[in-house]
C-alpha atoms as one frame of an Amber mdcrd trajectory, in Angstrom:
protein
 -10.590  19.424   1.887  -7.096  20.842   2.402  -3.881  20.176   0.509  -0.525
  19.575   2.203   2.956  18.626   1.005   4.612  15.529   2.466   8.193  14.242
   2.423   9.164  10.906   3.988  12.757  10.000   4.812  14.971   6.910   4.892
  13.208   3.529   5.222   9.764   5.136   5.491   9.904   5.396   1.711   9.564
   1.617   1.510   5.891   1.968   2.454   5.131   4.430  -0.348   4.367   3.777
  -4.020   7.452   4.367  -6.229   6.256   7.705  -7.572   6.172   9.184  -4.050
   9.481   7.916  -2.726  12.336  10.280  -1.795  10.566  13.383  -3.028   7.964
  15.911  -1.977   4.405  15.257  -3.057   1.045  16.865  -2.466  -1.914  15.052
  -0.944  -5.519  16.017  -0.327  -6.551  15.721   3.319  -9.973  15.648   4.911
 -11.004  18.610   7.006  -9.786  18.180  10.603  -7.605  15.168   9.671  -4.720
  14.638  12.088  -1.163  14.093  10.911  -1.323  10.539  12.285  -4.404   9.823
  10.188  -2.772  11.155   7.033   0.531   9.359   7.574  -1.299   6.049   7.858
  -3.659   6.894   4.984  -0.537   7.295   2.855   0.579   3.797   3.889   3.116
   4.369   6.673   2.375   2.753  10.091   2.610   5.292  12.910   4.913   2.995
  14.903   7.612   3.564  12.267   7.645   7.336  12.820   9.836   9.098  15.383
   9.803  12.754  14.344   7.394  14.990  12.419   8.353  18.485  11.318   5.558
  20.795  10.130   6.712  24.008   8.467  10.036  23.766  10.302   8.570  23.019
  13.743   8.421  19.598  15.386   4.848  18.506  16.135   2.920  15.512  17.464
   0.605  13.005  15.835  -2.526  14.859  16.951  -1.703  18.090  15.099  -4.446
  18.919  12.566  -3.262  19.164   8.959  -3.711  22.688   7.635  -3.894  24.109
   4.133  -0.395  24.537   2.688   1.416  22.576   5.410   4.844  21.200   4.511
   5.339  18.015   6.518   8.612  16.090   6.871   8.325  12.645   8.458  11.338
  10.771   9.852  11.934   7.252  11.224  13.768   6.319  14.429  17.154   7.968
  14.757  20.092   6.129  16.303  23.034   7.998  14.775  22.440  11.428  16.251
  20.630  13.201  19.064  17.270  14.847  18.344  16.292  15.522  21.955  15.830
  19.278  21.324  13.031  18.284  18.944   9.726  16.675  19.807   9.592  12.925
  19.438   6.107  11.631  18.804   6.403   8.951  21.511   5.118  10.037  24.912
   7.921   8.117  26.612  10.503   5.460  25.781   9.889   1.889  26.800  11.528
   0.968  30.092  12.681  -2.404  28.786  13.485  -3.736  25.331  10.903  -6.508
  25.179   9.323  -7.854  22.007   6.262  -9.700  20.790   6.493 -11.252  17.324
   3.578 -12.100  15.066   2.797 -15.572  13.706   5.111 -15.219  10.681   8.275
 -14.425  12.657   8.816 -17.536  14.748  12.403 -18.036  13.569  13.245 -14.413
  14.366  11.715 -14.832  17.836  14.018 -17.788  18.521  17.075 -15.843  17.360
  16.162 -12.876  19.544  15.771 -15.185  22.535  19.118 -16.740  21.731  20.618
 -13.237  21.703  19.070 -12.607  25.131  15.993 -10.503  24.282  12.695 -11.358
  25.969  10.435 -12.169  22.988   6.892 -13.508  23.192   5.723 -15.630  20.288
   2.874 -17.963  19.477   1.480 -18.860  16.070  -1.941 -18.849  17.738  -1.889
 -15.149  18.643  -4.543 -13.085  16.869  -3.693  -9.496  15.950  -5.951  -8.198
  18.712  -4.088 -10.336  21.285  -0.722  -9.054  20.082  -1.928  -5.460  20.380
  -3.365  -6.054  23.862  -0.227  -7.794  25.146   2.037  -5.104  23.683   0.018
  -2.346  25.348  -0.207  -4.183  28.679   3.445  -5.225  28.932   5.135  -2.372
  27.085   6.445  -4.605  24.296   7.677  -3.724  20.817   5.591  -5.415  18.133
   7.593  -7.134  15.373   5.662  -7.869  12.207   5.574  -7.808   8.423   1.912
  -6.800   8.541   1.545  -3.042   8.068  -2.092  -3.049   9.120  -1.225  -4.544
  12.514   1.119  -1.632  13.232  -1.660   0.851  12.459  -3.704  -0.251  15.476
  -4.136   2.694  17.819  -3.154   0.785  20.968   0.286  -0.145  19.580   2.754
   2.610  20.456   6.058   0.853  19.668   6.578  -1.464  16.735   8.940  -2.399
  13.932   8.014  -3.431  10.440  10.551  -6.137   9.586  11.828  -5.591   6.043
  14.239  -8.528   5.698  12.850 -11.943   4.794  15.541 -14.331   6.078  15.708
 -14.812   9.886  19.437 -14.049  10.229  19.003 -10.829   8.260  15.926  -9.966
  10.312  17.948 -10.307  13.520  20.649  -8.021  12.155  18.027  -5.501  11.020
  16.417  -5.291  14.474  19.734  -5.102  16.322  20.994  -2.298  14.068  17.751
  -0.362  13.918  17.266  -0.296  17.693  20.990  -0.060  18.488  20.971  -3.265
  20.541  24.493  -4.605  19.975  25.657  -3.534  23.432  22.648  -5.193  25.080
  23.223  -8.703  23.774  23.065 -11.385  26.490  23.482 -14.544  24.406  22.242
 -17.898  25.686  20.524 -16.442  28.742  16.940 -17.318  27.700  15.219 -20.553
  26.732  14.669 -20.782  22.983  11.358 -22.538  23.457   9.565 -20.759  26.299
  11.493 -17.493  26.760  12.259 -18.166  30.443  15.688 -17.431  31.988  18.299
 -20.187  31.843  20.489 -21.199  34.767  23.638 -23.266  34.955  23.261 -26.820
  36.170  25.792 -29.423  37.206  26.439 -32.089  34.603  25.756 -34.879  37.076
  22.179 -33.654  37.444  21.361 -34.142  33.745  23.492 -37.129  32.698  20.463
 -39.310  32.059  19.008 -36.692  29.682  22.073 -36.300  27.461  23.009 -38.087
  24.224  26.074 -40.272  24.618  28.265 -38.017  22.445  27.298 -34.949  24.494
  28.134 -36.717  27.769  31.641 -37.320  26.443  32.295 -33.942  24.794  30.527
 -31.295  26.893  31.017 -30.099  30.477  28.923 -26.928  30.804  25.125 -27.002
  30.750  22.186 -24.716  31.354  18.557 -25.590  31.934  15.132 -23.977  31.853
  13.027 -24.352  34.981   9.803 -24.020  32.967  10.168 -26.591  30.174  13.164
 -28.416  31.746  15.138 -28.493  28.504  18.917 -28.747  28.767  21.291 -26.726
  26.587  25.003 -27.057  25.829  27.585 -25.487  23.543  27.009 -27.596  20.451
  26.806 -26.742  16.747  23.714 -24.576  17.305  25.636 -22.537  19.884  28.617
 -22.123  17.537  26.430 -20.886  14.664  24.862 -18.274  16.929  28.289 -17.194
  18.163  29.246 -16.567  14.547  26.112 -14.478  13.988  26.786 -12.405  17.093
  30.423 -11.937  16.119  29.269 -10.627  12.733  27.002  -8.125  14.478  29.834
  -6.845  16.660  32.147  -6.653  13.649  29.885  -4.232  11.778  30.637  -0.493
  11.930  29.393   0.956  15.218  27.764   4.054  13.825  24.201   3.482  12.659
  22.890   4.937   9.455  21.525   8.435   9.598  18.250   9.214   7.888  18.897
   9.682   4.215  16.752  10.879   1.386
């Protein structure tokens, strides 16, 4: 058994019991335990961690914890550049694609509405989510800490907010996605790209009031739904405007 001192920063403290938040604390570690093992044993999913500093030097997950180590653990940084230090991810994801667990269906729809490819099914088991994320290079969105501890998941976000609109804002801010918004480009139901379609091609599928009031339409070639700029569209425009209106600089890691 060895003893090391840990300090977690910013939102990583949310995973810790109150007596360990925003302060240094000592923990007993098994012989030959890796830093990844200890971080998760203390309750923090490895997907939430971006930088580990051991005794002043940045290290990776597979570093063995040694007697007397002082370990500082940080979440994802968006406000400043840490490229001179060692991130614990082997490589960034090429695309910002998501897969949401069974409890985040409303968030999945909002992300699709904002233009982010987001897989969702309330029939997915945790093992399927992990397999799909690893195969497709997707970011796992969940409120299940244990799911994020699966070894095969390399990129994931624990969603702290409980209301869908707040969850959307949390993900956009945390991953610095405001400049990547492509609203109303994906189908809300099946996640496929939308394309514009002439009104005359869908007249027989429109409510009478929509035929009179709307001129621009898009459709999904997978589920064949038709979309227009109704009240749902206006509410989403307001949400996106609120995102753009927020201060551009993200929050730095704080104690």
